N, C-alpha and C positions, 0 to 999 in steps of 0.2 A: 390374839390368842397365843402367837409364838413370838411376840415382839421382844421378849427377853432372851430368846434362844440365839445362840451364836450362829454365824454363817455355816460353819462346818457341821453343826448339829442339824440345821435345816437341809443342807446338802445330803447328809446321811439319810434323812427321812424321805427326801425326794427319790433317792436311789433305791430305797426300800419299797417304793411304790406309792407314796403319798404325794402325788403330783400337785395337789391343790396348794400345798405349803410353799411351792415355788413362787407364788404370788407375793409372799413376804420378802423374798429377795428382790423381786421386781420393784416393790414399794420402797425398799431401802436404797436401791441404786438407780432408780429411773432418772432422778435429777442429775446425778453424776454422769450417766451415759448420755443423756440429752445435751448437757452442757458441752461435753467433748464433741459430740456430733455437730452441734451448732457452730462450734469454732471452725470445723472443717468446711461446713456447707454454707453458713451464713443465712440459711433459709429454714424457717421453722418447720415447714412441711417436710422438707428433705430430712431434717434432723429427727423429726418424729418417725419417719419411715425407717431411718437407719436404726434408731433406738429399738423399734419393734424387731427388726432383723437381728440385732445384737442379742436380745433376750431369747429369741427363737434358737439362735446358734448356741447360746450358752446352755439352754435347756437340753438341746440335743447332744452337746458335748460334755455335759456335767460329769459323766463317768470318767472322762479324761483329765479332770481337774485333780492334780496330784496332792494338793493341800500343803505343799512345802512353802507356799507363799500365801499371801492374803487373797481372798476371793476378789477384792477390788482390783488387785494387780492383774489377775488373770482376765477380769472383765475389761480392764483398760486395754489390754492387748487385743482382745476380740473387737472392741469398739474402734480402735485406730485402724486395724486391718479392714474392718467392714467399711469404714469411711473412705479409705484409700480405694478399695474395690468399687464402691459406689461412684466415686468421682471419675474413675477410669471408664466405667460403663456409661456414665451420663453423657448424652450427646447434647452439645450446646448448639442451638439453632443460630445460624449466622445469616445475615441479609446484606445485600449490597446497599450502600448509601445512595446509589444512583436511583434506587427504586423509590418513587414518590409515596407508595403505599406504606413504606416503613415509617415515614414521618406522620402520615395520617393515623396509623396505628398507635404511635407514641403519643400523639395529641389526644386520642380518644380513650386512652386507658388512665385509670387513676393510680397505676403502680408507682409513678414518679412521686405523687403526693405521699404515698405510704412510706416510701424510702426516705423522703425528706423528713418526715416526722420521726422515723426511727433514728436517723442520723443526728437529730437535735437532742435526743434523749441522752441522759448520762450513760446509760448502759450501751447505747449505740456508739457514743464517743469512745468509751473504753474498748469496745470490741474493735473499732477501727484502729485505735492505737496499738492494741495487741497484735493485730494483723501485720503491723509494720516491724514487729520484733522478729528475730531469728527463731527458728523452730524450737530450740531448747528453751529459750526465754519464754516464748509464748506457751509452751507446754507447762512449765513450772508455775507460771502465773495462773494459768487456767486451772491446774490441779489444786493449787493452794486456795485461791479465792472463789472460783466457781464450783470446783469439785469438792471443796472443803476437806481436802486430804491433809493429814499431818505430815511433818517433815520426814518421819520414819516411813510412812506410806509412799510418799513421793520418792524417797530413796529406793524403795523396793521396785516401784514402777519404772523408774529411770535407770536402775542398776547402779546406783551410787550410794555412798553412805549418807546418813541423815545430816552430818556436819557439812558435807559437800553440798547437799540440797539446801541447807541454810545459807551457805555462801552464794550459791547460784541464785537463790531467791532474792537475796539482798541486791546482787548485781542486776538481776532482771528488773527489780523495782526501779533501780536507778535509771536503767535504759528506758523503761516505760515512762518515767517522769520526763526524761529528755525528749522522747517522741511526742508526748503531750505538749510540752512547752514549745517545741520546734514547729510541729505541724498543726496544732489545734489551739493556738493562742487566743484567737477571737472566740472560739466556742467555749473555752475555759472561762474567759471573762464573762460571757453571757450566762453561764451556769452559776458562777460565783456571785453575780450581781443580784 
């Protein structure tokens, strides 16, 4: 119904009281937000939880959106801040390796098999390689390939020109290729065979 409407037009409608149309923004940007969250958490369930939180925060703060940048840029900032906050709050359970029950638990769960299957997939391989990159390289690769952002949009999000984004993307691709060739030689061979 509002698929042809621009983001700013939809935001105006939401602010005028048409809350239902916010669902159009969620549909447009859910993959973008989920992809960024998944890069931070590596866990689908956590990424889904973060994505929900992001859209709730965006809805509540919509009146604060100044419209001097793209909605996706503003949403990216909310997403990264939400991810960082989530990771700070998340408590990771630790167990002593001296405790025999830890080994029993590890043997009785199928979590290891699920992780092995994910690591063998192409997407899993790329995600593992991206995690080896520095933060800027990982962000620009994620935004361009997973978030499907243009160089202009990436420039806005990262606070750089589109030409600088193009150069950084080129260099990030080179470093990603190096990481793949250095750390994942056998996996690459299996995928290409």
